[in-house]
N, C-alpha and C positions, 0 to 999 in steps of 0.2 A: 567547430573540432569533431562533434559526434553527429554530424547530420547523414552521414551514410550509417552510421547505427541506429539511429532514429529511423530511418528509411526502412534498414532489415526489420526492425521490432515492430513496424507498423504491418509489413510481409507475414512476419511470425503471429501477428496478431488478426491478420486476415485467416490464415488457416486455423487458428483457434477458436476463431468465432464459428467458422463453419462447422467444424466437430461439435463444440457445446450447445451451439442452436439447436443442430440436429437431435441432439440427446435429451434435451428441454423438456419435461414435461411429458418426456416417452413414457408409455406405457410398459416398456420392457427394461428400463432403467434399472442396473443392477448396482447396488450399494453395499458395500462389505465395512465394517469395522476395524479402523487400524489397531493397533497394539496400546495405543493410548487412549481408545473408545471413541476417538472421533472418526466421523464419518467418510467415505470415499467412494467415489463413484466412477462407474467407466469411464464418464466424461473426463475424468480428473486424469486419469492415465492415459487415455488417449491422446489428450490434448498434451502432455507433458511428452510423452513418447515422440508426437508429430515435430513439437519445438526442437526438442533434442536432434532428431535427423537434419533438420533442415539446417541447424547450427553448425552440425559437424560437417556439411558440406561448403557453408558460407563463410563458418569461422573457425579453421580448424585449428589455429593455434588458441581460440579462448576455450576455458575451462566451462562447465555447467554444474548449476547447483539448482536442484529443484525439490519440491515438498516430497513428491510421490518417490522420487528414485534416488533422492542424494547426491554426493559429490562425484562428479567425474573430471578427470584431468582430458586438458585439449588432444584430441588425435594427432596434432603434429608437435607437441611438447609442451611443456609446463610454461608458463607465461603469469604476468601480472594482473591478465584481464579474465574476468568471468560473468557469465550470465545468470542471473536469480530467478528462477521461475515457481510462480503460484498458477497452476494451471488452471486452478478454481478456487478464488479466493471467496469465501460465501457459499462452502459445499452445502452448509444448511439448509439455507436459503434455495439453493438450487434444485434440491431432492423433496423440497414442500412446495415448488411451484413459484417461489418469491422472485420478482427479476431483480432483485438487487444483488449480482454476484458479477466478478468480473476475472479476466486472465491478468497477472500481474508482470509483467517484465521488466527487468533491470539488467544494466550493463555495469559493473562493479571493476573499478581500477585498483589492487590495492585492497585496502579496505575501504575504499570509498565509492559511492553509489554515484556516478556520474551522468546516468540518462536512464530514464524510467517510462514507463509507458501502461496506462491503464485503460482496458478495454472491457467494456460493459454492454454487450451484444442486446441483450435484452431490454435495455434502456438506450439503444440506439445512442450511445455515447463514448466517446474516448475521450482521455488526459494524458498529455505527457509535456516533456521536459529534459532540458539535458544545460550541464553548466555552459554557461554564456549563449544558448540558445532562446532563453525564455521560457515561459510556461503554456499550454495552449489546450482547448479543447474543441471538439465538433464530432460529427460523425465520421470523419476521417481526415487524411491529412491534408486534403485538396478542397476541405471545407473548414476551415479552423480561425477561433476567435483566439486571441490573448489575454491571459486570466491573469486576476490577482488579488492578493489578501483585501479584505477590507480596511478602512482605517478607523476602527472602533476604537478608542484609547479606555472607557470605563465598563467595568466589569458590568454595571449596572443596565448597560446600553446593548451587553453580549449576548448572543445565541451560543450555549455549550452543548456539545456533543458528544455521547460517552459509548458504550458497547455494551456494558452491563454493569449491575452494581456489586453482584455477588463477587466478583473477582477484587473488586477494590476492598470488600469486605473481607477476602481472603486474606488479602494485604496489609490488612488493620487498615486501613484508611477510609472507613465509608462516612465516619464524620467528616471531615474535611470536601468530603466530595456531595456531600448533602449541604455544607454549608456554602459549596461553590452554585449548586443548583438553587438555593434558597437566592443568592445573591446576584443573579444574573437577570436577564430578561427575559431567556426563555430556552429550557432545556428537551433534549429530545435524544432518544437513543438510536440513531442510524447503524454504527455499528460497521464494521470491517473496512475497506476501503472507502467507502461513500462518505462518511464523515470527514475524511482527509481531501476529498476531492471539492467537498462543497467549502471545506475552509481555505482551498486554494482557489477557487471561484470568486471567495470574498459574501458566500451565503451564511457563514457560521465565523465565527470567531477561534473557538477551540473545541479541540478534539482529544480525546483522552481513551487509552486502553489498558488494562491492566496485566497483560501477558500479549506479546507476539513474538513471532519466530522471525528469521531472517528472510524469508521470500514473503512475509506477511508487511513488510517495512521497506526494504531496499528500495524499490518501484518508486516508493511515496513521496521518497525523500527530495529527489532531485526537481518534483514538479511541484511541492510545496514551497521548496528553496526558491525555485526562481521565479515563483507567484509572489516573494516576498514575505512567506512566512518563514518560521523557525519548528524544527523537530527536537526534541531530546529525549534521552534515554535515562530513567530512576536508577540503572545502574551503574552509571557514572563509566561506563566504557565509550570509548571514542567512536568505534564503530558501530553499528546497527547490529543487534543479536537478540538473544532470550530474554525479555524483561517488558518493564512497562515503559509505554511511551505515551508524551505529551507534545501534540501539535497545537500553533496558536498563529494570529496574526504580528507575531512578534511584539506589538503593543504590549499585549496583557501578559507578556510571557513571564518575566520575574514573578507578578503577584500571583500566578498559578502556581509555579515553580514551591512558593515560598507557602501559598495556602496548603499544598500538598505534602508540605513537609522534606523538599529534596532542597532547596538553596541552591547553594554554590556546587553544591556536590554532584549538580546534575550534568552532564557533558553536552554541549551542543552538536550536532552531529550535522545541521544542515541552518543554513541562515545566516 
């Protein structure tokens, strides 16, 4: 059902990769601070502008929501489909020359992410998935391997991934976080999109972040879900949005929710 949309997402990613890689580690890279004091580079804005231009031609009935330029209605009229774009997820890594960053592209119908693609050109890897199509990873669409989450069922055997401890401390959940870290086999702070993709590939079992926006998570949901995992929102909202997010391989989900104090008040977004 979403094969054409995934094919378009790959074309969008090709364009994004050519722009972002040309600016990665560029000596004349321009970086500014947004009103929320997070950085934005000229690569962020150029990638989003290029994706928007292609979508306006290829999907004139679809709206667009992007991190840098906000929400725009479809040129051909309002519909229930819109594309959600994070031109460079991991901008701080990008501007410091760390290769863990990616362009995130999602298709959302109503409030449900139904297709997603993550392209990390500096790592030479992409991940993608859509409802009913499975989840895949590889250098490009023609060189893909189907991926799935792990079958680990005991916390003591699990690899635990997170983005930062400061955010969880601000949310008054530092002690539960430290408790999980003590009880898991291994813990590492990969952060951003990467932890979720490692989860989808079965390399880690848990990934948590204290604060995400729609463009940070929309593309991840179909990939993790089609790989057999789950993602939940701490805020209790059915649709993805601002708030804390936890992804697991499914087997450990309820235990992590209980440990972090969310319990049954959390809503399952995917899986």
